[in-house]
N, C-alpha and C positions, 0 to 999 in steps of 0.2 A: 461187086463181083465182076471180074474181068472175063474176056472171051474164053480163055483157057479153063477157068473154073467152071464156066457154064457148060462147056463141052464135056468136061470130066463128069459133071453132074448128070448130063444126058447119057454118057456112057454107062454110068452106074445104073441108071434107070433101065437102060436097054438091056444090061446084063440080067437085072432082076426079072425083067419081063420075058426075055427070050431064052435065057439059060436056066434061070431058077424059078420059072413061072409056076411050076408045080408046087414048090415049097411056098411061094408067095401066095398062091390062091388057097392053099391049105390054111395058111395063117389068116388070110382074109375071111375065109369061111368060118373059122373059129371065132374071129372077132365079131362077125355079124350075126352069130347065132342068137335067136331071140331070147334064149333062156339065160344069157350071160349079161350081167349089168353093164359091162363095157361095150356091148353091142347096141345098147339102147340108150341114147343120150338123155332120155326122160326117165330112166330107171330111178326108183327111190334112192335117195342118198341120206347119209347121216349128217345132221348139223354139228356145230361146234360143241354143243351141250344139249341135254334133253330140253326141248322147248314144249311149252304147254299147248301151243297152237299147232295143228297139223294142216289146217286149211284157212283160207282167208276169203271172206265175202266183203268186197269194198263197194259200198253203196255211195257212188259219187253223184252228188246233187249239183250238177253243173250250173254255173252262173253266180253262186254265192247266196245261200239262204240268209234271210235277215235275222241275225242273232237276237236283237233286242225285241223282235216280234215273236220269237219262238222259244229261245232257251235262256236268255239273259235279261231278266226284268230290270227296267231302269225307270223307277218312279221319279228320279231326279230330272228326267227329261220334261216332265210336266211343268216344273217350275220355270224353265227357260224356253218352253216351246214358243216358236215364232220369233225368237231372238237369234242374232248371229253369235258365233263363238268368238272369244277374244283372239286377237292376232297372235298372242303368245302360244296358243295351241295350234294354230293353222299355218304358221309362217313356213314351216318345212314340209307341210302336207302335200302329197301328190294325189291329184284327183283326176278321174277319167273324163268327167263331163261337167260337173257343177263348179261354181265359183267358190272361193274360200269364204266368202261372206254369206253363203247360203244359210237360210233360217233353219233352226232346229225343229225337228218333227217328233213329237211325243208319240208313243205307241198306244193305240186304242185297245190292245189285247189285254185280256184278263189272265193273270198268272195265279196258280194255286200250287201248294205243296202236294207231293204225291208219294205214296209208299211209306215204308218205315223210315226211309232215308230223308223224306221231306223235301226232295228236290223240286224246285219250282219250275213249272213249264206252262206254256201258253195254252189257251183254250182251243187253238187251232190244231193241236196235236194230242188229243186225249188218249189215243191208243198207244202212242209212243210213251206218253207220260205214265201209262199203266205198267210199263216195264222199268220204272225208275230204279228199282232196287237191283236190277241187272245191268244198269248202264253206268258208265263212267263219263260224266259230262265235263268236257274241257272247255272252259270259258275264256281261255287265255291263249288261243292260237294266234300266231302272226306269220306273215309272209313278206317276202321282199318284192313281190309283184303286185301291181294294182290293175292289170288288165288280164283278160281271160286266158288267152293262149299262153302267155308267159307264166301265168299262175298255175295253169294245168301242167305245163312242162315241169315246173319246179316241184309241184306236188307229186308227180308220178316218176320223174327222172332225177330229181335232186338238183337240177340246173335249169336255167332258162334258155339253154342252147339246144338246138336240134341234134338228133343223132345218138342220144344216149339211151341205154336200156331202161325200161320202165319197171315199176315196183313188181308187177306180176311176172315179168321176165326174170328179174333178179331172184324172185321166190322160186321159180321153176328151175333156174340155174343152180340154186343152192340145195333144193330139196328133191328135185325131180317130181314125178307124178306117180300116184298109186293106181291110176286108171290105165288099163291096157287098151280100152276100146273108145276112149274119149280124149280130146285134147286136155293137157294139164292146165291150160290157161284159157278160160272161156270168157267172152265178152257178150253181155246182154244189154240192149238199148231200149229206151222208151222216150217219148217226148219228141222234141223238134230237132235234135242233133246237137252235138257238142262242138265248141270252138276248136278244141284240140284234135278231135277226130282220131285217126289211127295213131297219132303220136302219143296218145294216152296208153296204148297197149303194144307199142312197137318193141322189138328186141334190140333195136339200136345196133351196136357193133357186136353184140352177142350173136352166136349162130341163130339162124331164123327159126329153128325148131322151138325156141323159147318165146316166140311172139304169141300174142293173144289170137285166138280164133273167134271171129265175129259170127254169132248166131243170128239168123234172120228171125223176124217176128211172124212170118207167114210161110207156109209151104215147108219145103225141106229146110232144116236149120242152116245148112250150107248149100250154096248153089251147086247143082249138078251132082248132088249126093246120090240121087236115084239114077239107076241105069236108064238109058234111052230104050225105046221099044226095040225088041229083037236082040238085045244084048243079054245073054244069060250070065249067071254067076260063074259058070265054068269058063266062058269066053273071057270074061273080065279077069279072072284069076290067071289064065294063061297069058293075057296081055301084060298084066302087072309083073308076072314072073320074067317075061322077056325084057321088060324095062329094067327090072331089078338086076338082071345079069349084065346088061349094058352099063348101067350106072355103077355097079360094083367094079367092073373092069376099068371104068374111067376113074373111080375113086382110088383104085390101086395105083394108077399111073400118077395121079396128081396129089392125093392126100387132101383134097379140098373138102373141108367140113360141110360146105353147103351141099355137096353131093350126098353126103351122109344124111343131111337134113331132108333132102328130096326123097331118098329111099324111105326114111322113117315116115314122112308125111304121106306117101303113097300107101304104105301099109296101114297107117292109122286110118286113112280115109276108107280103105276097104273094110276094116273092122267096124268103123262107125256106121257103115251101111247096114250092118247086122244089128247094131245096138241102139241107134238113134230112134227107130220107131217105138221101142219100149220106153226110152227116156221121155219122149214127148206124149206118151199115152197117159193122160190123167184119169182115165175112166176107173182105175182101181183105187184112186184116192177117195177116202170117205167123204160123204157130203159135207160133214161139219168142217173138214179141212179145206175143201174148196170154198166154202162160205167164209171161213176165217180169213183166207187170203183175198177173197173178192174176185175170183177168176171168172165168175159167170155174171158179173154185173158191171155197170159203169158208175163212176169213172175209174175203178180200180182194175179193170180187166187186164190191161196190158202190163202194168207194173206188178200187179198181183201174180200174174202168170210168170213173170220173170223171177219174182221172189220164191215162188213154189219150185220153179225150175232150178234156181240156185241151190235150194235145199237138196233136191234130187241129184244135182251134179256133185255136191259135196259127199252125199251118201255113196256115190259111185267112184270116189277117189280123186275127183278133180281138185287140184291143189289150190287154184286161185280163180275166183269168179269176180269179174268186174262188172258191176251194174251201173250204167250211165243213164241218168234221167235228166233231161234238159227241157226247159231252162228255168232256173230260179233267179233270173237276171231282171228283177223288178225295178226298173228305172221309172216306170209309171204304173198307175193303178195297183199300188202295193197291196191294199187290203183284198181286193177281189182276185188278183193274180196269185197272191200268196195262198189264199184259201183254196184256189183251184189246185195248186200243186200239193197242198197238204191233204186235200180230199183224195188225191191220187195215191200219195205215198204213205200216209199215216197208218192206215189200217194194215196194208200188206207188210210194212216194216215191222210192226209189232207182232204180226202173225209169224213172221220168219224167226224172230227172237224166241217167241214162246214155243214154236214148233220144234226148233232145234233143242231147246231146253228139255221139253218133254220126251224127246227121243235120245237124250243123253249125249247130244252132239255139240251143245253150246260150249262146254268146257274145252273142246278141242278145235272149235271154229271161232276165229277172231272176226268180229264184225266191226267195220269202220264206216261211219256215216257222216257226210259233210261235203262242203264245196271247197273251191280254191281260195276263197276269202269271204268276208262278210259284207255288211252294208253300213253306210254312214249314218250317224245320228241326225245329219242334216237332210233336208228335203230336196228332192229333185222334181221340178215341174217342167214338162215339155209342152210347148205349143199353146197352152191354155192355163188360166188361173183356176180352173175347176179343181176344188179340193179333192175330189175323187180321183183326179189324175196324178196325185202325189205319189212319188216313189222314193227310192234311196239309191245313191251312187255306190261304187265299189269302195270297200274299206278293208285293207290288209292288216291294220294295226292292232286289232283285237276282236276276235270272232270266236264262234263256237263250233265244235265237232263233238261227236260222242263215239265211244267204243264199247264193246260188250263181248263177253266170252273169252276163250283162248288166252288165259293168263292175265286178264284185266280184272281189277278189283271194282266190282259194281257197287251201286248205291252211294256214289260219292261225286262231289264236284271238285275239280282241280282248277285252280286259277281264278283270278278276279280282275274285272275291268273297273274303271273309275265310275263315278255316279252317272255319267252320261254315255258310257260304253265307247269312249273315244280311245283311251289308252289302257294298257295293262298295268295293274298295280301289284300283282302277286302271281308268282309262278309262271313266267313267260314260257311258252312252248312253241318253238320254231318248227317249221315244216321238217327240217332235218332231224329235230328231236323226235318228232312223231315217227319218222321213218326208222330211226335208230331203235325206238321202242317196239315198233312192229317187228323188226328183225330179231330183237331180243325174244319176243314172244314165240318166234319160230325156232329159236335155239341158236341164233347167230350173234357173234360179235360183229357189229356192222363195220368195224374198221378192218376186219380180216376177210370178209366176203368180197373178194376182189377179182378182177379180170384184167389181164395184161393186154393192152391195145396201144399201138403206136409208141411202144417203148416205155410205157409206164402203167402202173396198176391203177385201175379205176374202181370206184365203189359207188353205191347208191347215194350215200350222204356226202359225196365229194370229200372235203377235208373238214367237215363240220359234224355236229350232232352229238347229243348226249342222251342216254336212256333216261326217261322220266320215271324214276322209281316210284313216285306217288301213284302212278297209274296201275302198277303191278299188284297182282294178288299175292 
């Protein structure tokens, strides 16, 4: 754009502002009315075709749960435990910490079949195992990343690069939200904190109203949600109205979508002040529900509270709930550390699945449970030869995740790894395939849900991904 074009553009803007401001403001007022879908960037939208899932609860187990100790029994490990794998298997293997000649470690876990489906699961997760007939267990996941942050970026954004929108942001962009008083994308955390942090729920280059809203574990769910002393509801409303008028004037001048996001966020925050106390009030939940989730006991209190809150959020129209529990990164003390995490997550996870089902919400709510990769069949021992210090390194070549509800066919296992859980031998499912399948459950052709940025159309699955039809009901 040369100087003449720029001045002409400024002249047109000045004309609209100074000569036709009345017409312009009438149009803007119409555009911003809350009862029109075009005025609300988070208003519900129609997908490409009727999807079976309306909401997603993604239960992200940061760090990489050990698949051969939880979901994928490998008795073959017993035969070669203590030996090194042949070089033909490990020559191209990328490892984070251990050497390629590390010894194989058999799992001490006991696996049993569960439900009518007979899916085998570990003795560490008896409650999740009781939901076997509602679960689709994928034993053939694989990723391109073998370290945490790149793995989490790939899982949630479809690439190992920074700056892309996350799965929750794409979901909100495509479907909008059915909740008027709560964010459409809510993030709940427990444990020690994730490697990816906010990059797991960022909006990337999408407008910021699509990013996840992080709820705190104590006090107000969001900082400064409560008014300070001496500030009445009437005073706050008058302040917000004044800000809205100023922001609308600036929006009319610039057309900047981030200003529209700011207006929407201020109004949403005001509505949240009215609705959040009820959302977080569990006193009306029956005792048996509180007990089922473990919200009043240790070690399930925090994670169980998040699971119950996730159900309540979905009931109130929140489109995407990301639960992040860290960390399952058991490089050492695998048996005790893994049991600790299972004791935290097993009971509340099963409670969430069963509670959604008994309320008729599981068919429309897609649950995804798993980490960014799995663990090696080889042992990792740090600092000492103490057998109790044994752990496992990162392994992206074949690991397990499970899905339930929202268009997923439960009571089945998809995929298979070899006898030692090293490589996939049947129905490989890449991260992009998982993302494409999630989009399909929501009613989207993943190749057509795009956003133009820097001159080209981007999508969650980049240029990859196929819907895994075996997962679908």
